[in-house]
C-alpha positions, 0 to 999 in steps of 0.5 A, a space after each residue: 513538509 506538506 502533502 509531498 512529505 506526508 506521502 514520503 512518510 506514508 510510503 516509508 510506513 507502508 514499506 515497513 509494514 509490508 516488509 514485516 508482513 512478508 517476513 512472517 509469510 516467508 517464515 511460515 512458508 505461505 504459498 501465496 507470498 509471491 503474489 502477495 508481495 507483488 500486490 504490495 509492490 503495486 501499492 508502493 509504486 502507486 503511492 510513489 506515482 501519486 507523490 510525483 503527481 502532487 509534486 508536479 501539481 504543486 509546482 504548477 499550481 502552487 496549491 493543493 489539487 483536490 482532483 488529484 487527491 480525490 483520484 488518489 483516495 478512490 484508487 487507494 480505497 479500491 486497492 485496500 478493499 480488494 487486498 484486505 477482502 481477498 489477500 489478507 483474508 486468505 493469509 488470515 485463514 492460512 494462519 488459523 490453519 497453522 493454529 495462529 489466531 
């Protein structure tokens, strides 16, 4: 399985999570759904790109590349901090306005 398999599982889990969240947003007519969906797609594409990079690196190096991992962790942390602090927080406020806690 290795790191590439782990990324495949992470991508699958992330897509499932986002689909569930987006279905709820659609059901509640969340006005920022299109923007939110775009952000989700950006992360899934980023994860796919990193998985490709790990595939290339592991073939040429035959081992785990810590520079690739460090780069991915930095981008991933940045994306999540921005997404959680802004987009998900806005959705939470929308839910509260609808009386959903």
